[in-house]
C-alpha positions as CSV (number, residue, x, y, z in Angstrom):
1,M,0.0,0.0,0.0
2,P,1.9,3.1,-1.2
3,V,1.8,6.5,0.4
4,P,-1.0,8.5,-1.3
5,A,0.6,10.8,-4.0
6,K,-0.6,14.0,-2.3
7,L,1.4,13.3,0.9
8,P,5.0,13.3,-0.6
9,R,4.2,16.7,-2.1
10,K,3.7,17.9,1.5
11,G,6.9,16.3,2.7
12,I,5.3,13.2,4.2
13,I,7.2,10.1,3.0
14,D,5.8,7.4,5.2
15,I,2.5,6.6,7.0
16,V,1.7,4.0,9.6
17,R,-0.5,1.2,8.1
18,I,-2.6,-0.8,10.5
19,S,-4.5,-3.8,9.1
20,D,-6.4,-6.8,10.2
21,A,-5.0,-9.0,7.4
22,R,-2.1,-9.5,5.1
23,M,-1.0,-6.7,2.9
24,S,0.6,-7.6,-0.4
25,G,3.0,-4.9,-1.3
26,A,3.5,-3.6,2.2
27,A,7.2,-4.6,2.4
28,Y,8.4,-1.2,3.3
29,G,7.5,1.5,5.9
30,T,5.8,1.2,9.2
31,V,3.2,-1.6,9.1
32,V,1.2,-3.2,12.0
33,L,-0.5,-6.4,10.7
34,H,-2.9,-9.0,12.1
35,V,-4.8,-6.6,14.4
36,S,-7.6,-8.7,15.7
37,T,-10.9,-8.2,13.7
38,E,-12.8,-9.5,16.7
39,A,-12.2,-6.2,18.5
40,A,-15.1,-4.8,16.4
41,L,-17.4,-7.5,17.7
42,R,-16.6,-7.3,21.4
43,R,-18.0,-4.4,23.4
44,A,-15.3,-4.7,26.0
45,A,-12.4,-4.7,23.5
46,L,-10.5,-1.4,23.6
47,W,-9.8,-1.3,19.9
48,A,-13.5,-1.5,19.1
49,L,-13.9,1.9,20.8
50,V,-11.4,3.8,18.7
51,C,-13.0,6.6,16.8
52,C,-11.8,8.9,14.0
53,G,-9.5,11.6,15.4
54,D,-8.4,9.6,18.5
55,M,-4.7,9.9,19.0
56,I,-2.6,6.8,19.0
57,T,1.2,6.5,19.7
58,L,3.0,3.6,18.0
59,D,6.5,3.0,19.4
60,V,8.2,0.5,17.0
61,L,11.3,0.0,19.0
62,A,9.4,-0.7,22.2
63,R,6.8,-2.7,20.2
64,S,4.0,-0.9,21.9
65,I,0.8,0.9,20.9
66,H,-1.1,3.4,23.1
67,L,-4.5,4.9,22.7
68,H,-4.5,8.5,24.1
69,V,-8.1,8.6,25.2
70,D,-9.2,9.2,28.8
71,D,-11.5,6.9,30.7
72,A,-14.5,9.3,30.5
73,T,-14.3,9.5,26.7
74,L,-13.9,5.7,26.5
75,R,-17.1,5.3,28.5
76,E,-18.9,7.7,26.1
77,H,-17.6,5.6,23.1
78,R,-18.7,2.4,24.8
79,A,-22.2,3.8,25.4
80,E,-22.5,4.8,21.7
81,W,-21.0,1.6,20.4
82,T,-23.2,-0.8,18.4
83,P,-22.0,-4.2,17.0
84,P,-21.7,-4.4,13.2
85,A,-24.5,-6.1,11.4
86,R,-23.7,-9.5,9.9
87,P,-23.5,-9.2,6.1
88,E,-26.1,-11.3,4.3
89,R,-24.5,-11.7,0.9
90,G,-21.3,-11.4,-1.2
91,W,-17.7,-11.2,-0.1
92,P,-18.5,-9.5,3.2
93,S,-20.6,-12.5,4.2
94,C,-17.8,-14.9,3.1
95,M,-15.3,-12.9,5.2
96,W,-17.6,-13.0,8.2
97,T,-18.1,-16.8,8.1
98,M,-14.7,-18.0,6.7
99,C,-12.0,-15.8,8.4
100,F,-10.9,-16.2,11.9
101,K,-8.0,-15.1,14.1
102,H,-4.7,-16.8,13.0
103,N,-4.3,-18.4,16.5
104,R,-7.5,-20.3,15.9
105,G,-6.4,-21.7,12.5
106,G,-8.1,-19.0,10.4
107,R,-7.4,-18.0,6.9
108,S,-6.7,-14.6,5.5
């Protein structure tokens, strides 16, 4: 996944890529892969509560990731959270039924 063309024009040469699956072509740059997709399905999972604009620090050397959101905001996000609807047809339905976490023998 290349950096979008408009970013290098602004001096940005790399972006962090976070994905729940394999990323063909992501052999360079800062990439975090195999983030659990189940986070979106579990109300208690912290990563299900991340919203657009929330600040995250990724420390590659320390192998850590930190969500900079206070407890009160997380409570608000949890109260507003609703589980995603199960897709009825097409590839989203296939992904829903056929793909699992890697530690459970899933495919991606």
